[in-house]
PLY file of the C-alpha trace (Angstrom):
ply
format ascii 1.0
element vertex 408
property float x
property float y
property float z
element edge 407
property int vertex1
property int vertex2
end_header
15.87 -10.66 -21.28
18.02 -13.81 -19.90
15.22 -15.20 -17.98
13.17 -15.04 -21.63
16.15 -16.88 -23.11
16.30 -19.62 -20.72
12.86 -20.35 -20.26
11.66 -20.52 -23.94
12.80 -23.97 -24.45
10.66 -25.07 -21.10
6.79 -26.61 -20.68
4.78 -23.72 -19.94
4.17 -25.15 -16.25
7.47 -25.11 -15.71
7.67 -21.44 -16.72
5.18 -20.48 -14.46
6.24 -21.92 -11.46
9.72 -20.08 -12.44
8.18 -16.94 -12.75
6.26 -17.34 -9.61
9.38 -17.83 -7.72
11.14 -15.22 -9.48
8.43 -12.91 -9.02
7.61 -13.33 -5.39
11.23 -12.85 -4.96
11.31 -9.50 -6.70
8.21 -8.33 -4.81
9.90 -8.75 -1.74
12.21 -6.28 -2.88
11.02 -2.73 -1.44
12.40 -0.81 -4.52
10.72 -3.29 -7.17
7.38 -2.37 -8.71
4.94 -5.18 -10.13
4.85 -3.44 -13.41
8.08 -5.26 -14.60
7.02 -8.66 -13.60
3.67 -8.30 -15.25
5.90 -7.52 -18.66
8.22 -9.99 -18.46
5.02 -12.74 -17.98
3.77 -11.25 -20.85
6.60 -12.13 -22.77
7.24 -15.38 -21.17
3.89 -16.94 -21.38
3.26 -16.29 -24.78
6.74 -17.44 -25.76
6.20 -20.87 -23.88
2.44 -21.19 -24.52
1.45 -19.89 -27.90
1.50 -23.58 -29.31
-0.71 -24.99 -26.50
-2.96 -21.82 -25.67
-3.00 -19.70 -28.43
-2.40 -15.97 -28.31
-5.25 -14.90 -26.40
-5.53 -17.98 -24.32
-1.88 -17.13 -23.20
-2.54 -13.59 -22.33
-5.58 -14.90 -20.14
-3.58 -17.19 -18.31
-0.42 -14.68 -17.76
-2.78 -12.22 -16.43
-4.24 -14.71 -14.11
-1.05 -15.67 -12.93
0.09 -12.46 -12.37
-3.08 -11.36 -10.09
-2.69 -14.42 -8.16
1.06 -13.47 -7.69
0.30 -10.00 -6.52
-2.42 -11.32 -4.13
0.45 -13.93 -2.67
2.94 -11.14 -2.66
0.86 -8.66 -0.73
-0.15 -11.36 1.94
3.69 -12.19 2.87
4.33 -8.59 2.62
1.34 -7.57 5.31
1.54 -10.90 7.12
5.08 -11.81 6.91
6.88 -8.24 7.16
4.54 -5.97 7.99
3.22 -7.27 11.02
6.45 -8.75 12.28
8.16 -5.54 11.94
5.27 -3.57 13.89
6.64 -5.09 17.14
9.85 -2.55 16.50
9.25 1.17 18.11
11.86 2.31 15.40
10.48 1.26 12.33
6.85 2.49 13.08
8.63 5.71 14.03
10.54 5.66 10.71
7.34 5.28 9.04
5.68 8.15 10.87
2.80 6.17 12.49
1.19 9.11 14.49
1.25 11.55 11.14
-1.78 12.59 9.89
-0.72 10.94 6.58
-0.75 7.64 8.17
-3.83 7.94 10.19
-5.54 9.18 6.82
-4.69 5.77 5.24
-5.60 3.98 8.47
-9.07 5.62 8.12
-9.48 4.71 4.49
-7.89 1.26 4.48
-10.02 0.50 7.47
-13.39 1.13 6.16
-15.73 -1.51 5.51
-16.33 -0.82 2.09
-14.27 -3.38 -0.07
-14.19 -1.42 -3.35
-14.19 2.33 -2.43
-12.85 4.79 -4.80
-10.09 6.10 -2.57
-9.29 2.75 -0.88
-8.98 1.13 -4.24
-6.79 3.79 -5.66
-4.74 3.57 -2.53
-4.01 0.06 -3.15
-3.27 -0.21 -6.92
-1.95 3.71 -6.82
0.36 3.30 -4.19
4.07 1.55 -4.15
3.56 -2.29 -4.04
5.89 -3.25 -1.05
5.27 -0.14 1.11
1.79 -0.05 0.79
1.22 -3.61 1.99
3.57 -3.31 4.18
2.23 -0.41 5.84
-0.93 -2.34 6.08
0.78 -4.76 8.31
2.19 -2.07 10.47
-1.52 -0.77 11.42
-2.45 -4.23 11.60
-5.38 -3.92 8.96
-7.61 -7.26 8.10
-6.22 -9.00 5.44
-9.08 -10.30 3.57
-10.10 -6.87 2.86
-7.14 -5.42 1.77
-7.04 -8.40 -0.73
-10.39 -7.78 -1.93
-9.48 -4.10 -2.25
-6.56 -5.05 -4.35
-8.46 -7.09 -7.17
-9.00 -4.48 -9.16
-5.46 -4.12 -10.18
-6.25 -6.49 -12.62
-6.89 -3.18 -14.58
-3.40 -1.99 -14.35
-2.39 -6.03 -15.24
-4.05 -6.61 -18.35
-2.08 -3.75 -20.07
1.01 -4.00 -18.50
0.99 -7.55 -19.71
-0.50 -6.58 -23.35
2.38 -3.96 -23.66
4.84 -7.32 -23.48
3.01 -9.57 -25.42
2.65 -7.42 -28.33
6.36 -6.22 -27.75
7.44 -9.79 -28.24
5.10 -10.32 -31.22
6.34 -7.27 -32.76
9.93 -8.92 -33.36
8.69 -12.05 -34.50
9.40 -12.85 -38.33
8.66 -15.47 -40.88
10.60 -17.56 -42.96
10.99 -14.76 -45.72
12.10 -12.44 -43.24
8.65 -10.09 -43.09
7.27 -9.56 -39.79
4.76 -11.72 -38.50
2.48 -9.37 -36.66
3.12 -5.84 -38.22
0.60 -3.94 -36.20
1.88 -5.46 -32.85
4.47 -2.61 -32.48
1.45 -0.10 -32.39
-0.52 -2.18 -30.29
2.41 -2.17 -27.69
2.67 1.52 -27.59
-0.67 2.03 -27.16
-1.04 -0.70 -24.02
2.32 1.44 -22.62
0.26 4.58 -22.63
-2.89 2.80 -21.01
-0.22 1.39 -18.50
1.12 4.64 -17.73
-2.47 6.35 -17.44
-3.93 3.42 -14.95
-0.42 3.78 -13.08
-0.67 7.86 -12.68
-4.06 8.31 -12.58
-4.26 6.06 -9.51
-1.75 7.43 -7.70
-3.45 11.22 -8.20
-6.26 10.14 -7.42
-4.74 8.35 -4.00
-2.81 11.75 -3.43
-6.30 13.56 -3.65
-8.17 11.35 -1.19
-5.74 11.36 1.23
-5.33 15.16 1.16
-8.97 15.49 1.63
-9.60 12.90 4.20
-6.35 15.13 6.21
-7.87 18.35 6.10
-11.70 17.57 6.40
-11.97 14.67 8.98
-9.85 15.81 11.89
-12.48 14.71 14.39
-11.77 11.33 13.25
-8.25 11.46 12.75
-7.90 12.93 16.56
-9.70 10.08 17.61
-6.99 7.47 16.46
-5.34 6.51 19.39
-1.61 7.86 19.67
1.22 5.29 19.52
2.39 6.10 22.66
5.98 4.27 22.47
6.30 6.22 19.11
5.64 9.27 20.78
8.37 9.01 23.63
10.82 8.14 21.06
10.00 10.99 19.26
10.16 13.38 22.26
13.41 12.03 23.33
15.01 12.97 19.58
13.66 16.26 19.75
16.44 17.60 21.25
19.09 15.46 19.25
17.17 16.71 15.82
17.63 20.20 16.92
21.41 20.11 17.60
21.30 18.34 14.34
20.01 21.22 12.49
22.16 23.77 14.50
25.65 21.90 13.55
24.25 21.90 10.03
24.14 25.64 9.41
26.08 26.41 6.91
27.93 29.26 8.45
28.61 26.78 11.00
29.97 23.98 8.72
33.71 23.60 8.68
35.62 23.70 5.20
36.08 20.03 5.32
32.53 19.20 5.61
31.54 21.55 3.21
33.79 20.41 0.57
32.53 17.04 1.01
28.79 17.70 0.75
29.65 20.25 -2.16
31.54 17.21 -4.25
28.81 14.89 -3.60
26.43 17.31 -5.08
29.01 17.89 -8.17
29.25 14.21 -8.84
25.30 13.38 -8.65
24.38 16.63 -11.06
27.14 15.39 -13.45
26.08 11.60 -13.49
22.35 12.74 -13.99
23.25 14.86 -16.83
25.31 12.16 -18.22
22.50 9.68 -17.94
19.74 11.72 -19.32
21.69 14.17 -22.06
23.94 11.16 -23.37
21.93 7.78 -22.89
23.42 6.98 -25.98
26.99 6.88 -24.93
26.48 5.67 -21.90
24.50 2.52 -22.46
23.85 0.41 -25.68
20.79 -0.19 -27.12
18.83 -3.16 -25.82
15.47 -4.54 -25.80
13.57 -7.27 -23.86
13.42 -9.50 -27.17
17.13 -8.88 -27.60
19.58 -11.96 -26.46
22.67 -11.43 -24.70
24.39 -14.04 -27.13
23.63 -12.23 -30.18
23.48 -8.68 -29.37
25.81 -8.22 -26.42
28.43 -10.66 -27.87
28.13 -12.97 -24.95
28.60 -10.57 -22.08
26.09 -8.29 -20.40
28.39 -5.79 -19.14
28.97 -4.67 -23.01
25.48 -3.12 -21.85
27.24 -0.45 -20.00
29.34 1.77 -22.16
32.73 3.72 -21.16
31.08 7.07 -20.52
28.38 5.04 -18.43
30.96 3.79 -16.18
32.28 6.88 -15.32
28.35 7.93 -14.64
28.08 4.79 -12.20
31.39 5.60 -10.64
30.49 9.43 -9.80
26.93 7.72 -8.61
28.92 5.77 -6.19
31.26 8.75 -5.24
28.33 10.83 -4.43
26.78 8.53 -2.18
29.46 7.90 -0.07
30.80 11.58 0.22
26.62 11.96 1.58
27.59 8.94 3.88
30.80 10.61 5.61
28.85 14.32 5.59
25.99 12.57 7.34
28.30 10.90 9.97
30.05 13.83 10.83
27.06 15.63 10.95
25.46 13.15 13.51
28.58 13.23 15.61
28.66 16.92 16.13
25.06 16.83 17.03
25.71 13.93 19.33
28.24 15.92 21.17
26.40 19.23 21.30
23.30 17.44 22.34
25.45 16.16 25.29
26.68 19.15 26.34
23.46 20.92 25.92
19.97 21.03 28.02
16.79 20.18 26.44
15.05 22.93 25.06
11.78 22.68 26.83
13.52 23.57 29.95
13.67 27.41 30.07
14.31 28.34 33.46
16.08 26.78 36.39
14.61 27.29 39.72
15.67 25.95 42.90
13.38 26.05 45.82
14.18 24.93 49.26
12.92 25.17 52.89
14.00 24.18 55.99
11.06 22.31 56.66
12.05 19.58 53.86
15.42 19.82 54.26
15.78 18.55 57.90
18.92 17.33 58.99
19.66 15.24 61.84
22.57 16.91 63.47
23.02 14.74 66.85
23.85 11.90 64.19
26.47 13.63 62.39
30.22 13.70 63.89
32.01 16.95 65.22
33.69 17.32 61.56
30.28 17.23 59.72
28.37 19.32 62.05
31.66 21.76 61.54
31.62 21.48 57.66
27.57 21.73 57.40
26.19 24.56 56.63
22.15 24.88 56.76
20.53 26.95 53.47
20.42 30.20 53.76
18.02 32.47 51.69
19.86 35.30 49.88
18.02 38.00 47.54
21.42 38.75 45.87
21.07 36.08 43.09
17.41 36.87 42.68
16.53 38.67 39.34
13.71 40.85 38.48
10.39 38.85 39.41
12.21 35.40 39.77
11.59 33.86 43.35
14.42 33.58 45.79
16.78 31.29 45.53
18.39 28.88 48.08
22.02 28.94 48.29
24.10 26.49 50.02
26.71 26.43 51.09
29.63 23.24 50.61
33.07 22.81 51.14
35.04 22.89 47.43
31.90 23.11 45.51
30.27 25.92 43.65
26.79 25.60 42.14
25.84 28.98 40.08
21.79 28.80 38.72
21.85 31.04 35.97
17.90 31.87 34.72
17.62 31.53 30.91
20.82 30.50 30.35
21.97 27.80 27.68
25.25 27.04 29.78
24.71 25.43 33.67
27.43 25.12 35.84
0 1
1 2
2 3
3 4
4 5
5 6
6 7
7 8
8 9
9 10
10 11
11 12
12 13
13 14
14 15
15 16
16 17
17 18
18 19
19 20
20 21
21 22
22 23
23 24
24 25
25 26
26 27
27 28
28 29
29 30
30 31
31 32
32 33
33 34
34 35
35 36
36 37
37 38
38 39
39 40
40 41
41 42
42 43
43 44
44 45
45 46
46 47
47 48
48 49
49 50
50 51
51 52
52 53
53 54
54 55
55 56
56 57
57 58
58 59
59 60
60 61
61 62
62 63
63 64
64 65
65 66
66 67
67 68
68 69
69 70
70 71
71 72
72 73
73 74
74 75
75 76
76 77
77 78
78 79
79 80
80 81
81 82
82 83
83 84
84 85
85 86
86 87
87 88
88 89
89 90
90 91
91 92
92 93
93 94
94 95
95 96
96 97
97 98
98 99
99 100
100 101
101 102
102 103
103 104
104 105
105 106
106 107
107 108
108 109
109 110
110 111
111 112
112 113
113 114
114 115
115 116
116 117
117 118
118 119
119 120
120 121
121 122
122 123
123 124
124 125
125 126
126 127
127 128
128 129
129 130
130 131
131 132
132 133
133 134
134 135
135 136
136 137
137 138
138 139
139 140
140 141
141 142
142 143
143 144
144 145
145 146
146 147
147 148
148 149
149 150
150 151
151 152
152 153
153 154
154 155
155 156
156 157
157 158
158 159
159 160
160 161
161 162
162 163
163 164
164 165
165 166
166 167
167 168
168 169
169 170
170 171
171 172
172 173
173 174
174 175
175 176
176 177
177 178
178 179
179 180
180 181
181 182
182 183
183 184
184 185
185 186
186 187
187 188
188 189
189 190
190 191
191 192
192 193
193 194
194 195
195 196
196 197
197 198
198 199
199 200
200 201
201 202
202 203
203 204
204 205
205 206
206 207
207 208
208 209
209 210
210 211
211 212
212 213
213 214
214 215
215 216
216 217
217 218
218 219
219 220
220 221
221 222
222 223
223 224
224 225
225 226
226 227
227 228
228 229
229 230
230 231
231 232
232 233
233 234
234 235
235 236
236 237
237 238
238 239
239 240
240 241
241 242
242 243
243 244
244 245
245 246
246 247
247 248
248 249
249 250
250 251
251 252
252 253
253 254
254 255
255 256
256 257
257 258
258 259
259 260
260 261
261 262
262 263
263 264
264 265
265 266
266 267
267 268
268 269
269 270
270 271
271 272
272 273
273 274
274 275
275 276
276 277
277 278
278 279
279 280
280 281
281 282
282 283
283 284
284 285
285 286
286 287
287 288
288 289
289 290
290 291
291 292
292 293
293 294
294 295
295 296
296 297
297 298
298 299
299 300
300 301
301 302
302 303
303 304
304 305
305 306
306 307
307 308
308 309
309 310
310 311
311 312
312 313
313 314
314 315
315 316
316 317
317 318
318 319
319 320
320 321
321 322
322 323
323 324
324 325
325 326
326 327
327 328
328 329
329 330
330 331
331 332
332 333
333 334
334 335
335 336
336 337
337 338
338 339
339 340
340 341
341 342
342 343
343 344
344 345
345 346
346 347
347 348
348 349
349 350
350 351
351 352
352 353
353 354
354 355
355 356
356 357
357 358
358 359
359 360
360 361
361 362
362 363
363 364
364 365
365 366
366 367
367 368
368 369
369 370
370 371
371 372
372 373
373 374
374 375
375 376
376 377
377 378
378 379
379 380
380 381
381 382
382 383
383 384
384 385
385 386
386 387
387 388
388 389
389 390
390 391
391 392
392 393
393 394
394 395
395 396
396 397
397 398
398 399
399 400
400 401
401 402
402 403
403 404
404 405
405 406
406 407
């Protein structure tokens, strides 16, 4: 709203440059989808270029700018972010590069067909930033990805029309009558079409990913495993097991339980306040409103007192959850340091005189007196376990207990 207000007096070309810069900045933020960017372009281009290009011309111009902006953002996300992050093993592990889901995406997005339904559905229905960055992490070719992304125009058009018709629905004539009384209805229809395209492509993408994961197992198995990621995952298995153990509810101390329970209460209360009492939390505000006229010149008036309470509860929930996770990770690390990897179930020490030869002639008299050769004893052998070689050493006691968690 503020951007629309500030750019309306400017020329169309200046506004285009500003929107490309702001749009690229928003596309570089992982949580920001492309829909609000297309929506804003639909409003700004019509507000500034109506006199020059007309209504239809502004809509077509805004759609072209949006498509170019999307393709440019995809290029930067894939090449400048994704491919650079692919050099970090921790990042590849975080996205589960060896999982069947990511391998299925690699099979679909790496196929030679540019406009297959499954490929286009993923590129359009998937979240903007994560999808493009994943393409870079998997080091896919850029050109086929960009071509497969061009059908996003079918999402851009209804989104832009929603913004344009919303702006038109607020325009009035000199006598106070609406200039376009039908624009509100078309804005609603365009918004519905945007939702259909967005969620429909997501459902289709999920369907093809599931089908690929279940029916193309041989092709998935043929994809090489990322060895560095596999080693890191194996190394962290014991730590993850320890984390699961220390967070068993019956083992968690009361202070940690209270922290997690308070976090849950704060988050639930925040969600109910925002969902059930939204009109008491936030002021009514639309894209065509201005901060000076509708918020008395102060944008913070958008948040009502109850809304401030909801935001405080949200922040408190995140902080409490962070403290609980810090405690759990510290306890898991301590347990991991005290325990032995779970893959080792038995400890069998076998020794033979031939492999333990000691040159007693090179030893001093005291060393020969203190040296005791290994002696096979059957008293510490249980069941079918092989004989264990016991070594006598001054002031040292070594005990091997098969299938025991604690070894001394």
